[in-house]
C-alpha positions as CSV (number, residue, x, y, z in Angstrom):
1,M,51.2,-58.6,29.2
2,L,49.2,-60.2,26.3
3,L,50.3,-57.4,23.9
4,R,54.0,-57.8,25.0
5,D,53.8,-61.6,24.5
6,E,55.0,-62.2,21.0
7,A,53.8,-65.8,20.8
8,V,50.2,-64.8,21.8
9,A,50.3,-61.8,19.4
10,G,51.4,-64.1,16.6
11,Q,48.5,-66.4,17.3
12,I,46.1,-63.5,17.3
13,R,47.5,-62.2,14.0
14,G,47.1,-65.7,12.5
15,A,43.6,-66.1,13.7
16,V,42.7,-62.7,12.2
17,A,44.4,-63.6,8.9
18,N,42.4,-66.9,8.8
19,T,39.2,-65.1,9.5
20,V,39.9,-62.6,6.7
21,A,40.7,-65.5,4.3
22,A,37.6,-67.4,5.3
23,T,35.5,-64.3,4.8
24,A,37.0,-63.8,1.3
25,D,36.2,-67.5,0.4
26,L,32.7,-67.1,1.7
27,G,32.3,-64.1,-0.4
28,E,33.6,-65.9,-3.5
29,A,31.3,-68.8,-2.8
30,T,28.3,-66.4,-2.4
31,R,29.2,-64.8,-5.7
32,K,29.3,-68.1,-7.5
33,A,26.0,-69.2,-5.9
34,D,24.5,-65.9,-7.1
35,A,25.9,-66.4,-10.6
36,L,24.5,-70.0,-10.7
37,M,21.1,-68.9,-9.6
38,A,21.1,-66.1,-12.1
39,D,22.0,-68.6,-14.8
40,L,19.3,-71.1,-13.8
41,N,16.8,-68.2,-13.7
42,S,17.8,-67.1,-17.1
43,R,17.2,-70.5,-18.5
44,Q,13.9,-70.8,-16.6
45,I,15.0,-74.0,-15.0
46,P,12.8,-73.7,-11.9
47,H,9.8,-73.0,-14.1
48,K,10.6,-75.9,-16.4
49,A,11.1,-78.2,-13.4
50,G,7.7,-77.1,-12.1
51,E,6.2,-77.9,-15.5
52,L,7.9,-81.3,-15.5
53,V,6.5,-82.2,-12.1
54,D,3.0,-81.0,-13.3
55,R,3.3,-83.2,-16.4
56,L,4.3,-86.2,-14.4
57,R,1.4,-85.7,-12.0
58,D,-1.0,-85.4,-15.0
59,S,0.5,-88.5,-16.6
60,A,0.0,-90.5,-13.4
61,Q,-3.6,-89.3,-13.2
62,N,-4.2,-90.3,-16.8
63,I,-2.7,-93.8,-16.2
64,L,-4.9,-94.2,-13.2
65,Q,-7.9,-93.2,-15.3
66,I,-7.1,-95.5,-18.1
67,T,-6.5,-98.4,-15.6
68,S,-9.9,-97.6,-14.0
69,D,-11.6,-97.5,-17.4
70,I,-10.0,-100.8,-18.5
71,S,-11.0,-102.5,-15.2
72,K,-14.7,-101.5,-15.7
73,P,-17.0,-104.3,-17.0
74,D,-18.3,-104.2,-20.5
75,R,-21.9,-104.3,-21.6
76,A,-21.9,-108.1,-20.9
77,G,-20.6,-107.5,-17.4
78,M,-17.1,-108.9,-18.2
79,S,-14.0,-107.1,-17.1
80,A,-11.1,-106.4,-19.4
81,G,-9.1,-109.2,-17.7
82,A,-11.9,-111.6,-18.3
83,N,-12.2,-110.6,-21.9
84,I,-8.4,-111.0,-22.4
85,R,-8.5,-114.4,-20.8
86,A,-11.4,-115.4,-23.0
87,S,-9.7,-114.2,-26.1
88,L,-6.5,-116.1,-25.2
89,T,-8.6,-119.2,-24.6
90,N,-10.2,-118.8,-28.0
91,V,-6.8,-118.3,-29.7
92,T,-5.6,-121.5,-28.0
93,A,-8.6,-123.4,-29.1
94,A,-8.3,-122.1,-32.7
95,T,-4.6,-123.0,-32.7
96,A,-5.4,-126.5,-31.5
97,N,-8.1,-126.9,-34.1
98,L,-5.7,-125.7,-36.8
99,A,-3.1,-128.2,-35.6
100,D,-5.7,-131.0,-35.8
101,V,-6.8,-129.9,-39.3
102,T,-3.2,-129.7,-40.4
103,E,-2.4,-133.1,-39.0
104,A,-5.4,-134.6,-40.7
105,A,-4.4,-132.9,-43.9
106,K,-1.1,-134.7,-43.8
107,H,-2.9,-138.0,-43.9
108,N,-5.6,-137.1,-46.4
109,F,-5.0,-138.2,-49.9
110,L,-7.1,-135.6,-51.8
111,L,-8.1,-138.4,-53.9
112,R,-7.9,-138.4,-57.7
113,G,-7.7,-141.1,-60.3
114,F,-8.8,-144.5,-58.8
115,F,-10.0,-143.0,-55.5
116,N,-11.7,-140.0,-57.1
117,K,-13.7,-142.3,-59.4
118,R,-15.0,-144.1,-56.4
119,G,-16.2,-140.9,-54.7
120,Y,-13.6,-140.8,-51.9
121,Y,-12.1,-137.5,-51.0
122,S,-10.6,-137.9,-47.5
123,L,-10.0,-140.6,-45.0
124,A,-13.2,-139.6,-43.2
125,D,-15.1,-140.7,-46.3
126,M,-13.4,-144.0,-46.4
127,S,-14.8,-145.6,-43.3
128,P,-14.0,-149.2,-42.5
129,E,-17.6,-150.2,-43.0
130,R,-17.9,-148.6,-46.4
131,Y,-14.5,-149.9,-47.4
132,R,-15.6,-153.5,-46.6
133,R,-18.6,-153.1,-48.8
134,D,-16.7,-151.8,-51.8
135,G,-15.8,-154.7,-54.1
136,A,-12.9,-152.7,-55.6
137,F,-11.0,-152.9,-52.3
138,T,-12.0,-156.5,-51.4
139,N,-11.3,-157.8,-54.9
140,R,-9.2,-161.0,-54.6
141,S,-7.3,-159.9,-57.7
142,N,-5.7,-157.0,-55.8
143,R,-2.2,-157.7,-54.7
144,R,-2.1,-158.1,-51.0
145,I,1.0,-158.1,-48.8
146,W,0.2,-159.4,-45.3
147,L,2.8,-158.4,-42.7
148,S,2.7,-159.4,-39.0
149,G,2.8,-156.8,-36.3
150,S,5.3,-158.7,-34.2
151,E,7.8,-158.6,-37.1
152,L,7.1,-155.0,-38.1
153,F,7.0,-153.0,-35.0
154,E,8.9,-152.2,-31.8
155,S,8.1,-149.9,-28.9
156,G,9.3,-146.3,-29.2
157,A,9.1,-143.1,-27.3
158,N,5.7,-142.3,-29.0
159,G,4.3,-145.8,-29.1
160,E,4.8,-148.4,-31.8
161,E,7.3,-147.6,-34.6
162,L,8.7,-149.6,-37.5
163,S,11.8,-151.6,-36.5
164,E,14.8,-151.9,-38.9
165,R,13.6,-155.4,-39.6
166,G,10.1,-154.1,-40.3
167,K,11.4,-151.6,-42.7
168,A,13.3,-154.2,-44.5
169,L,10.2,-156.4,-44.7
170,V,8.1,-153.6,-46.2
171,H,10.8,-152.7,-48.7
172,A,11.3,-156.3,-49.8
173,A,7.6,-156.9,-50.1
174,L,6.9,-154.0,-52.4
175,A,10.2,-154.3,-54.3
176,Q,9.3,-157.8,-55.5
177,H,6.4,-156.3,-57.5
178,G,8.8,-154.2,-59.5
179,E,8.2,-150.6,-60.4
180,S,4.5,-151.0,-61.4
181,F,3.2,-150.5,-57.9
182,A,4.7,-146.9,-57.8
183,E,1.9,-145.8,-60.2
184,S,-0.9,-147.7,-58.5
185,A,-3.3,-146.8,-55.9
186,I,-2.3,-148.3,-52.5
187,V,-4.2,-148.8,-49.3
188,I,-2.6,-149.7,-46.0
189,E,-5.0,-151.7,-43.9
190,G,-4.1,-151.6,-40.2
191,Y,-5.0,-154.5,-37.9
192,A,-4.7,-154.9,-34.1
193,N,-5.8,-158.2,-32.5
194,G,-6.8,-158.5,-28.9
195,G,-8.2,-155.9,-26.5
196,I,-11.3,-153.7,-26.5
197,S,-12.7,-152.4,-29.7
198,A,-11.6,-148.8,-29.1
199,D,-8.0,-149.9,-28.5
200,E,-8.0,-152.0,-31.6
201,L,-9.3,-149.1,-33.7
202,R,-6.7,-146.7,-32.3
203,L,-3.8,-149.2,-32.7
204,S,-4.8,-150.4,-36.1
205,R,-5.0,-146.8,-37.4
206,S,-1.6,-146.0,-35.8
207,R,0.0,-149.0,-37.4
208,A,-1.4,-148.1,-40.9
209,M,-0.2,-144.5,-40.5
210,V,3.3,-145.6,-39.6
211,V,3.6,-147.9,-42.5
212,R,2.1,-145.4,-44.9
213,Q,4.6,-142.8,-43.9
214,Y,7.5,-145.1,-44.4
215,V,6.2,-146.3,-47.8
216,Q,5.6,-142.8,-49.1
217,Q,9.1,-141.5,-48.0
218,R,11.1,-144.6,-48.9
219,F,9.6,-145.0,-52.4
220,E,8.8,-141.3,-53.0
221,L,5.3,-142.1,-53.9
222,D,2.6,-139.5,-54.6
223,P,0.8,-139.2,-51.2
224,K,-2.5,-138.7,-53.1
225,N,-2.3,-142.3,-54.2
226,L,-1.9,-143.7,-50.7
227,G,-4.7,-144.4,-48.3
228,V,-5.1,-145.9,-44.8
229,V,-8.0,-147.8,-43.2
230,P,-8.1,-149.0,-39.6
231,M,-9.7,-152.5,-39.7
232,K,-9.3,-153.3,-36.0
233,S,-8.8,-157.1,-36.1
234,A,-11.2,-158.3,-38.9
235,P,-10.2,-158.4,-42.6
236,P,-13.0,-158.2,-45.2
237,K,-15.0,-161.4,-45.3
238,E,-14.4,-162.0,-49.0
239,L,-10.7,-162.7,-48.2
240,G,-11.4,-165.8,-46.1
241,R,-9.2,-164.6,-43.3
242,A,-10.8,-164.5,-39.8
243,S,-8.5,-162.1,-38.2
244,W,-5.1,-160.4,-38.5
245,D,-2.6,-158.5,-36.3
246,G,-0.3,-156.2,-38.3
247,V,-0.9,-154.6,-41.6
248,C,-1.9,-155.5,-45.1
249,I,-0.6,-153.4,-48.1
250,V,-3.1,-153.5,-50.8
251,V,-2.0,-152.6,-54.4
252,L,-5.3,-151.9,-56.1
253,L,-6.3,-152.8,-59.6
254,E,-7.5,-150.0,-61.8
255,V,-11.2,-150.8,-62.2
256,E,-14.2,-148.7,-63.0
257,P,-16.7,-148.2,-60.2
258,K,-20.0,-149.8,-60.6
């Protein structure tokens, strides 16, 4: 009955045909797989892959060994990490010291001429005490310009700074002496009245520095001819002035040291 049923016979023939086609596709796929494997083998890909894995394994072991060696302490018992931290600390300290030296160099007046004759070579050499004892600086014949701190300075982001009025006062005070002061040696004495001694020293130095910077830039003076001295609150006794709060710009006479 199955053989006489055309519908069933047709289904059976279709199934057989599909099986034959699938078998042919499988054979083609097998042949392609064989060809691919033959190509890979001809290029020694499996061998190269194995070598690559071996090299990666060796590299990992070398890295672990190097890491282990680095982590070991040196003869002084310090690990690499500690040595690196110590080195960075030294670099930081050296950088800070260099910054300090550079900043100090900005304010040094590598003295020549008038200053050089008197044996001064840096601000460190011109201490307030020595300055007070040197008659060349305390000579009443020197031109002195006394400027009050309340008129010169105003509060800024980094402490006291010259106000516009203060700049005008400094400019007018020096301009009245004509152009002669531009070739003279000048000292900016800083004064700060009231407070403890350390604060007076700090503030008087800061004030002198601020005015010095403005004078040098505004009049384009040779920085080697400009000096600063923090006087706290007491001017030299020879001047007959008990105290001051501000600055005094001293235009020095050219005199030979004793």
